[in-house]
N, C-alpha and C positions, 0 to 999 in steps of 0.2 A: 086380456089386454094389459093388465098390470104386470104379468110375468114378462111380456114382450118389452115393456118399458125398462124394467130392471135389467134385462139383458143388454139392451142398447146402451144404457149408462155404463155398464161394465166393460163394454168393448170400445169405449172412446179411444182415439189415438193416444199413444203414450206421450207424444209431444205436447198435447194440450195440458196433461197433468204436470209436466215439467215446467211449463211456463208460469205456473202459480208461484207466488212469492213463498219461499221456504223460510219459516221462522228460525231465528238464530237460536242455536243450542246453548251458546255461552257468550256473554259480553264482559269485557274487562280490559286489562292492559297486558301487552307483551313487553317484558322488560329485557333490555340488553345493555349490561353495564349500568350507566346512569341514565340511559334513554328509556322512556316509557312510551309505548305506542298503543293508542286505543284501538282495539280490534273486536270483531265478532266472528264466531265460528258458525258455519252452517254445514249440514251434511253434504258430503261430496257424492254420495251414492245412496240408493235405497232399493230394496227388493221390490220388483214389479211382478206380481203374481195374481192369478185369479183365486178368489177365496169363495168358499161355499158356506152358507148359513145352515144351522141345524134346525130341521123342521120336524114337527110331530107327524109321524107316519099316518096317523088316523085322519087328522083334519088339515095337515100341511100348514099349520100356523108356526111362526118362528118361535123357537124356544128361548126363554130367558134364564139367566143364572142369578137369581136373587141371593143376597147375603142373609143367612139364617143363623140365629142365635139359639143353640140347643138348650141353654139354661133358661132363658126367658120364653122359649118356645114361640118365637115370632120372627118375622122378617125385619131387618133394620135398614135405615137410610145411611147413605155414605157420611152424612154429617155426624153420625153417632159413632164413627170409627176412630179408634186410637191405635197408636203404634205400640207394640209390646214385644219384648225379647224373652224367649223361653229359656230361663237359666236352669230350671229343673223341670221334671215332668209335670205339665199343667200348672207351673208356677211362672208368672210373668212379671217383668219389670216394665212399668209404663213410661212412655216418653212423649213429650209435647214437641211439636215442630220447632218451637222457639229454642228448646234445649239443644236440638240437633243443629240448628243454625249457629248457635253460640260457639260450638266447637269446630266450626269450619276453619281449615287452615288458610293462610294468606293466599294460597293458590286458587281460592274461590273467586278472588277479585283480580289477582295479578299472576301472570304466567311468566316466571323468570327463567331465562335460558341459563342452564347450569353448566353446560359444556357443549363443544362442537365435535362432531365425529364424521367419519366418512360413512355415508348411508350403506355402502356395499359391505361394511363390517357387521351390519345387523342382520341376523338370520330372519327371513320373512315370517317364520313361525311366531315371532313376537308381535307381529302387526295385528291390530283388531279393527277398529272403525276409522274411516277417513273423513276429514273435514276441510273445507276451504276457509282460509283466514283472510278476512277482508278488513282493511283499515277504515276508521272513521275519518272524516274530512280533515280533522286536526292532526291526524297521524300519517297522512299520505307521504310526506317528504321523508320522515324517519323510516317508514315502512319500506320505501323504495331504496333507501340507502342500505338497509340491512339486506334486502332482497338482492341488490347488486353485488354486495360484498360476498354473500353466500354463493352466488352463481360463479363469481370469479375464483373463489378459493375451493369450491367443490365440497364445502362442508354443510352438514345438516345440524340443526340445533336440537339439543335434548333439554326438555323442560318438564314441569309438572303443572297440571291444571285440575281443579276440583269441579266436577259437574256430575249430575245424576247420582248423587250420594256416594261419590267415590273420587279419591285423588288418583288421577291417571298420570303415568309417565308417558310422555309423548315425544315424537320426533317431528321436527318442522323441516320440510324440504322446500327448496327454492325451485319453482317451475317457471316455464316461459310466461305464463299469465298470472303469476302470483305465488303465494305460499300455500302449501298443502300440509295439513297436520294429520298425523296418524296416532291414535291412542295405541298403547302397547300393553301386553301382558307383563306382569312382574315375573322375575325369575322363578319364584316359588310356585307360580301358576302353570309353568310349562312342564308338561309330562316328560320325564326322561325317556330317551329313545329306547332304553332297555325295557321300559314298561310295555311298549308296543310289541306285538308278536313279530319277531324277526324271521325272515325266511331261512330255511335250512341252506347251508353252504353247499355249493356244487361246483364241479370243475368247469372252467370256461376255456374252451378250445380256441387257439389263436385264429384259425380260419373262420370260425363262427363269430368271433369278436370283430374281425375285420368287416365281415358282411353286415353285422349289426350296426357298426359305425357308418358303413356306406348307406344303410337304410335310413339312419338318423339324418345324415347329410342330405339325402334326397328329399326328406320331409322338412328340412330346415327352411324357415322363412321369417321375415320381420313380423312382429306381433301386431295384428290389426284387429282390435276389439270388435269393429263393426262386422267382421266376417262371421261372428258367432252369435247365435240366437238360441232361445229356449224352445226346442222343438215340442216339448210336452205342453207348454203353455199355448203354443200355436194350435196344437191339436185340440186342446180344451176349448179354445175359442171357436173352432170349427164345429165341435160337438154341441156347444151351447147354441150356436147359430142355427144348426140343423134342427135341434130339438125345439127351438123357438118358432120354427116354421113348420113343425110337425113332420119333419123328415128324419130318415134314419141314415146315419153316417156310414159310408162304406170304409171299412178298415182293412188296410193291406196286411197280409200275413207276415209274421216276423221272420226275419232272415235266419236261417239255421247256420250255425258255425260248424266248420269242418275240423275235427280233431286231427292234429298233426304230431307224429312221433319224431320224425327226422328234422331236427332243428336246422341243419344245413340246407335241406331241401326247402323247408318253409321260408328261410331267409332269401334263398334264390328266387323262389316264386313271388315273394313279396316285392323284391326289387323289380322283377319283370312286370308285375301288376302295376306298380307305381309308374314305370316307364310307359305303360300302355294306358294309364289313366284309370285303371280299375281299382275298386276298393279292396283292401286286404281283409280277407275273411278267415285267415288262418290263426289257429291258436295252439300253443304248445301244451302237450300232454306228456307227463312222465312215462318213460318206457315201461316201468314196473306196472303202472296202471293199465297201459295198453295190453301188456302180456296177460294181465288178470282178466281183461275183457275177452281176449281171444280164447283163453282156457275155459271160460264160462260157456262160450259159443260151442266149443268143441265137445264139452260135456253135455 
């Protein structure tokens, strides 16, 4: 019975979770010239996923991860923990929270807009987490003034804010229902494109290029986030529900992909499949690889 209850709690509708009051991640002032606007930031999104606990395979008890001190040979309470920075092997500098608080920059209390930019100029690779910026009652008028001006000019603000032990560079965007703030990676944190494995260059034929663009146009549509959902999480819920009722879940066999050598033919078939409402199950395979497969069969 206990197992049944835990499953039911896990499968509560997502809407119920979202209606809970989300604690503010940061409170302070948004400054714009000589204007200070009291605001608070709250997460704009959070990951929704089913999580599993680790159980002992013998007795099925939930496992714990206690903090263990190898020198004192005992488990320690969290009240006994200190922060330490390892400057040499097994050599640490100790820090108290008060010391760390003392060196916080001004951006821990005030987020100053340093400049305004066009949001389209920023490569999305720089974006990290998103937050909603809500004004306190005393700052509503100034908040709406800045929001209106940003909407009319099409500019987004660049600022800095310290939270979670880090000074973040952020972009503040004006949206229909208020301001949204995105923390961003610093330039030195972005991996150069050269570090990623680039594909080998290959000749692109004009006819194939035209068909590929046609296929893209046929799949083009306005972005509707509600159209997309996590199929894996949905299947996990079904599996949990079936197991909770002592049933075995029927799993459909995976679709096999058909290798394609002729890109032109693959593109033409893809367009026909799209026109008829069928899913495209074609994938491109290099001719050299296909020849190798044929030679193996012949041998």
